[in-house]
N, C-alpha and C positions, 0 to 999 in steps of 0.2 A: 504494500500499499504505499503511496507516494505522501510524503509529509508535506504539509503547508508552511512555509517558511513564514516567521511572524513578521518579519521587514520584507518588503521589495518595492522599492524606491523608483522602478521604471515607470509606473503612471503620475510622478510626481510634478512633471513639468506641465500634465493635462489638467490635473488638480489646480495648480496654481491658476491656470488660465480659467477655469472654471471660476475660481475665487475673483478673479479680474472681473467676470463676466456677471457673478453675482452681486459685487460693489460697484457696477456701473451705473446701474438703475438708481439707486439712492444718490451717488454722485451728481449725474444729469439732474436729478429731480431737485436738489439742494441748489445747484448751480441756476436752473432756470427761476427759482424761487426768489435768488437773493443776486443776481447778477445786477441790479441796479444799487446794490448797497456795499459797503466798504468791504474790505477781504477779512478786517477783523469779525464783522458780522456774519461772513461768510461761515468761517471757520467755528463761529458759536453755534450757527445751524447743523453744521457736520456734527459737531461733538453732541448735541443732544439728539440727532437724528442716530449716530452710531449708538449710544446710550439705549436709545428703544429697542434697536434691533439686536443688540447684547442681551437686552432683557427678554427679547423674543427667544433668543440663541438659548439661553438659561431654562426658559420654558420646555423648548424643543429637546434640549438634553435630558430634562424629566420625564417627559414622553420617551426617549429612545431607551432609558433607564426601567421605566415602569413596564414598557411593553416587552421586556426583556430583548431588545435589539441590539444591545452594547456588543454582542458579539456576532452580528449578522453578517459581517464580514471580519473573517477569523485572522485578518492581515492589516496592515497599515502600512502606507496611508490609503492603498486604494483595496480593491474588491477582486482577492484572489488574482492579484497583480494586472487588473483592468482599473480603469478611471470611473467605473460604473458597474453596475449589475448587469447590464445589457450584456459586456464582454465576458463577463462570468457565468452565463447562464447555465451552461454545462456544468460546472463544478456546484454553482448553488441547488441545482436539480438533482445532483447526485447526493449532496447532504441532507438536502429536504426529504429524499427518499430513504434515505438509511435511518433517520430521525425527523417522522412527520412534526412532531412536536419540539424538536430540539432548537436551538440556537440560531441555527442557521436555516433561514428559509427565503424565498423571495422579498415576501413583504418586510421582513426585518432586515435585508440586504438595504432595501431603498430606505428604509427609517434611517439606518446607521450611515447611508453614504448622503445623505439629504442633510445630516446634521452636520458632516464632515465639510459639504460644499457652505454651508451656511456660516459654518467657523471659519473657514477661509477668507470668506468675504467680509466677516467683522475684520480680520487681521487685516486686510487690503485698505480698509477705510481707516483702521488706526495707525497705518504706515502712512496713509494720506495726512492725517492731523499731523503727523512726526514731523514728515518732511514740510508741510505747509507753515507749523509752527516756528519752524527755524527760518524759514525763508522770509515770514514776517517781521521777525527779529530782527533777521540781518538787515532788512529795509528799515527797520525803524532806527536803528543804529547810525545809519548811514544819514537818516535825515534829521536827526535829533541830537547826535552824540550820545556816547555811553552814559551820561549825567541824565539825561532825559528821560520822561515817563514812557512807559509802555503800553499801550492801550491794546495789548495782545496778552494771551494766556501764556505763561512761562513755559518755553517748549520743552523744559526738562519732565513738565507732566506728561505729555504724551510720548515723550521718549521714556520714561519709566513705566508707561501703561504698553508700551510695544514691546519693552523686555518682559513684561509681565506675560503678555498675550502669548508671546514664543514659550515661556515656563509653562502656559497651560496647554499651549499644543503637546507639549511632551508629556505631560501628563494624560492628555486625552491616548496618545500613542500606548503610553504603559497601561492605561485601563484595558486596552485591549491585548496587548503583549502579554502580559500578566494575569488574563484572564478573570476581570472585575474582582481582584484584589480589593476586600472591602476599604483598607486605610487608604490606599491610591483612588479609589473612586471617590471617597469622601473630600479626598484631597481636591481632585478636580472639581468637585461640586463647591467647596471653598474658594479655589481658585475662582470661579464663574462669578463669585459674589464681591470678592475683591476687586474683581475688574468691573462690575458695576460701579461700585464706591469709587474707584479712580476717576472714570469716566462723568460721574455725577459731580465731583468734587472739580472738575476741569468745568462742566457746564457752568456752576455756581461761579466761579472764579471770572471765567470769560464774562457772564453778565454783569458780573460787580464792575468790570474794568471798561464796560462799555456804558456805565451810568444807569443801569436797569435795576439796580438794588443795592443797598448799603450794608453791611455787616449789623446785624440787630446785636444792642450790648444787651446783656442777659445777667441777673446776679448771679453772684459766685457759685451760690448752692443749686442754681437750676442748672447752671451748665457743666458744674459738677455732677449733677442728676443725669444728664444728657449724656458725657462720656461713659459713666458706669452703665446706663441701658445699652449704648453700643456694644461695649463688651459681655454683656448678659447675653444681649441678641444674637453676637457672635456666637457664643458658646453653645446656646441652644440650636443654631443651626448646624453647628457641628455635630452635635448629638443627635440632631434629625437625619444628617446625613448617615450616619453611625445606624440609626434605626433601619434607613431604607436600603442601604447596601449591604445589611445582613438579612434583608428581609424577614423584619424583627416586628413589624406592623401589626400582624394577627396574633401576637402572644398575649395580647390582652385584647378580648372581643368585648369588655364591658366598660362602663363609666358610672359612677365615679370609681367602683368595684374593679378586681381583676383577677379572673379565676376565681370566682364566689368568694374572694378575700381581699381585705384592706392592705394587708402585705403578704402577697404569695411567695411562695419558694423561689429565691433569686440566687445565682450564682454570678457573683459582681467580678470576681476574678478572672473566669472564664470568660465572661462577655466584654470585658475591657482590654483583654488581649490585644493589641493593637496590631502586630506583625504577623499575621496567620492568613491563609488562603478562605476563601468563601465556604461558610458551614464546615469549616474542619477548625481543630485548634492546632496550635503550634508544633504538636508531636504526631500531627496528622490522624488522630482520631475526630469522631463526629462530633460536633458542637452538642452539648446538652441544652433542650429545651429551657431550662431554666436560667440559662446564661441569656439567651433570646428576650426571656421576661425581665431579667434585670435591665438589659439595654431598654427596652421600651417603658418599662418604668421609671427609670431615672429621667429619661426625656419627659415623660408626663409630669413629674416630681418639678424638675427644672422649668417646665412650662408655666408652672404656677406663679414661681417667682419672677420671671419675664412679664408675665401678665400683669403683675401689681405694679413693676418698675414700669412699664408702658403706660400703664393707665394714670399713676402718678406723674410722669412726666408729660403727658397730655393735659391734665388740671394744672398743672405749673406753665406749660407754654400758653394756655388758653388766656392766661392774666398778663401776657405781655403782647409784643407787637406780632409774633409769629403765632396767630391765629389758626391759621392754614393749615401749618404743618401739625397743631394739636389735634384738628379734626381728623387730618390723615391718619395719624399715629393711632388714635381713639378707633377707626374704622378699622384698618388692618388688624390690631388686637383683636378685635371683635371677629374678622374674617378668619382671622387664623386659630381661633377658637371654635369656630362654627365646621371649617373644612378639617381639623385635627379630629373633633369629635365624630364626623362623617367617615374618617377612614376607619374609625373604630366600628361603630355600632352597624355599619353598612356595610363593613367587609373589604376595605379598601378599592372601592370603586375609582376607577381612572379618573374620572373628571375630579372628583375631591383631593386624590393624591397629586395630580398637577398642580390645580389650585393653591394647594398647601403650599407645595414650593414657590409657585408664583407669589404669594402673600409673602413669603420669607423674602424672596428678591425685592417686593416691593419696600419692606421694612428697611431693609440695608438702603435703597435710594431715599426713602425718606429720611431716614436718619442721619444719613451723610449730609444730605441737605440742608438738614438742621444744622449739624456741626458747623458747616462753611457758610452758612447765611448768617451764623451768629459770631459774636465774642464775648469774653468776659467783661462786663463794666469795670472802669477803672476804678470807680467808686460805686459802693452798695446804691443799686436806684430802685424805686418802688416798680413793683412789677406791672402794674397798669400804665406808667410813664415811661415805660422804656422807648429811648426813642433812636433813630439810625443815625449812624456817622455819616459823615461827608465821605463822597467818592475820593478825595485826595488825602483821607486818614488811612484809606486800604493799603495793605502791603500785597499788591498784586504780581510783584516780581519775586514774590519767597513762595516756597512750597510748604511753610509751616500754616497750620491752620490760624 
């Protein structure tokens, strides 16, 4: 029997061309809508569109994982050495005939490859942002001198984002070649969330540089709470990724109890052994069901902590000039509760599962938006009278928040 190599770079050029084609539509659309505006405004529009498409990519990545399509093409970056499942029809048919419900089917192969095409397209857009950012910086230096203000986003932001998306691509390759290794899949999910945060930060910074809004001063306690909530949410997303990649969602099918108990039998040591294959312990034996229960229950318990933090943050922000962010945070907290509960009591339906990932991604965007759209007040100010600072006070040329 022929062994399929894990890496086959022969279709790489074709896949890169597919990425360019996928990115050409958004690029043309942004250019047509902003051709009469400044280059800085064009860059801001492209940043926001890339953020939107990256959000869609995260959702499609969740769809790929939840439909068990992650190994629909068992090699990387193509599909059985081809740029699309069309060229791999014979190999896919043979694999599907041998295992009709296995990881390789025609439908799953298309889902996996579409995900790769979209990811390549997002990479091309981020490369465009990086090149455009440096070109704008060079023009600004020539026009105003190094001491002059820059009304463009610091080009180190898209450069960092480009580096991150390359790392994210590497984790995508390892997801396939390491056969859905839970730690790698979870890191791939977290990498997508970090990518969203980086693009959101650039969008906010670009808007501030163009005078769309200034950073809102927040009382010290509120800004500390905002930062703490960001950290707690990141931890909860990591726990959620660990639940999903270990297929532990259905370990508890009741709420608020689990397996008819308030504290079911749980093996935390085995459940949180990070470096192991899917469904196995490090020594190669099958993972115990109590370990999956521990994974699920930990995510559920920590969700209560995050829910309280989000509610408190929304209440605090509602008393400042960031009422719109407060409404978004409150709505997304309720959304996550509803979709998480739906996953448990409805048996993990695909719509609820993808929606739960989407809610987590939206929380990352809103919390990042809130952080970069605010600053700590130099003096303690009453919540109701928090006022925006002038654009001239904004540190638009620095990477710090």
